[in-house]
Structure formats: C-alpha cells, structure tokens
C-alpha positions in Angstrom: 129.8 47.1 53.9 131.2 50.7 53.8 133.1 49.9 50.8 130.1 48.2 49.2 128.0 51.3 50.1 130.5 53.9 48.7 130.9 51.7 45.3 126.9 51.7 44.9 127.1 55.5 45.5 130.0 55.8 42.7 127.5 54.0 40.3 124.4 55.7 41.3 126.5 59.0 40.6 128.0 58.0 37.2 124.5 57.0 36.6 122.7 60.0 37.0 125.8 61.7 35.4 125.1 59.8 32.1 121.4 60.1 32.2 121.7 64.1 32.7 124.0 64.2 29.5 121.5 62.4 27.7 118.7 64.5 28.6 120.9 67.4 28.0 121.5 66.1 24.5 117.6 65.3 24.4 116.7 68.8 24.8 119.6 70.3 22.6 118.4 68.5 19.6 114.5 69.1 20.3 115.9 73.0 20.2 117.8 72.3 17.1 114.7 70.7 15.3 112.8 73.7 16.1 115.5 76.4 14.8 115.6 74.4 11.6 112.0 74.7 11.3 112.1 78.2 11.7 114.9 78.7 9.1 112.9 76.6 6.9 109.7 78.8 7.1 111.9 82.0 7.1 113.8 80.7 3.7 110.4 79.7 2.0 109.0 83.3 3.1 112.0 84.7 1.4 111.4 82.8 -1.5 108.2 84.3 -2.0 108.9 87.5 -1.4 112.0 87.3 -4.0 109.2 86.2 -6.3 106.8 88.8 -5.4 109.7 91.5 -6.2 110.8 90.2 -9.5 106.8 90.4 -10.5 107.0 94.4 -9.4 110.0 94.6 -11.1 108.9 93.5 -14.1 105.7 95.3 -14.1 107.7 98.1 -13.7 109.9 97.6 -16.3 107.0 97.4 -18.7 105.0 100.3 -17.6 107.3 103.1 -16.5 108.7 104.0 -20.0 105.1 104.4 -21.0 104.1 106.2 -18.2 106.8 108.7 -18.7 106.1 109.1 -22.2 102.4 109.8 -21.5 103.2 112.5 -18.9 105.7 114.3 -21.1 103.5 114.2 -24.0 100.8 115.5 -22.1 102.2 118.2 -20.0 101.3 121.7 -21.0 104.3 123.5 -22.6 102.8 127.1 -23.0 105.4 129.6 -23.5 105.1 132.7 -21.4 107.6 135.6 -23.0 110.0 133.1 -24.6 110.2 130.6 -21.2 108.0 127.5 -20.9 105.9 127.3 -18.0 108.0 124.9 -16.4 111.1 126.9 -16.5 109.2 130.0 -15.4 108.1 128.2 -12.1 112.2 127.1 -11.8 113.1 130.8 -12.4 110.6 131.8 -10.1 111.8 129.6 -6.9 115.7 130.6 -7.8 114.6 134.3 -7.8 112.3 134.9 -4.8 112.7 133.7 -1.3 111.1 130.4 -0.3 108.8 132.2 1.9 107.4 134.9 -1.3 107.2 131.6 -4.0 103.1 131.2 -4.3 102.5 127.7 -5.0 99.3 128.5 -6.7 101.3 130.5 -9.5 103.7 127.4 -10.4 100.3 125.2 -10.4 98.9 127.6 -12.7 101.7 127.3 -14.9 101.9 123.5 -15.0 98.2 124.0 -16.5 96.4 123.5 -13.2 93.4 125.7 -12.9 91.3 124.6 -9.8 92.6 124.2 -6.3 
C-alpha cells in the first residue's frame, strides 16, 4: 500500500513537471510571437522612414543648388572703399571686440534697412 502510494506520488510529480514545462514553453512561444510582431512593426516603420528620407534628399538635391545660386546673385555686393559689404562686416568683426560690434551696421552692409 505504501509503495503504491509512493509510486502514484512519483507519477503525479512527473506529470506536474511535464505540465509545467509545457506551460513554460507555451508562454515562451507567446512572448516570441509578440516580439516578432513588434520587430515586424519596427521594420515597416523603418522602411517608411527610409522612403521619406529618400524623398527629402532628392528634393534637397534638386532645389539646393538653385537656392544657393538665387541667394548669391541677389545679395548686395556694394563696395565701401574698395571692400565689399560682406568683407567689411568680417573686417569689423575681426578688429573690434564682440561687445563693441554692432549687428545693425553689419545688417545695413548687407542691404537690410529696417529692423
């Protein structure tokens, strides 16, 4: 009787151990599925970001040279004593301390009149 009771306890112990392992495997599989879904969502998001960045870089490639040309051709290059206004502002900045430099004079040199 005692041996039979001991044998049934051992069988119950084995069954419980196997059931616990199956439950752990099920939970592990569910976690892996969730992680795979998240990875897929991140990959799709990265793919969309990559496409957006491609569009931005193409637009920049097309419009940046034209913008630079338009700005450089429209900027005032009047001379003051043989020095262009841009160079005069740089000369002012290098010969005067930062506290004495007037941003208004630099802006006037570039053609800005209203502040």
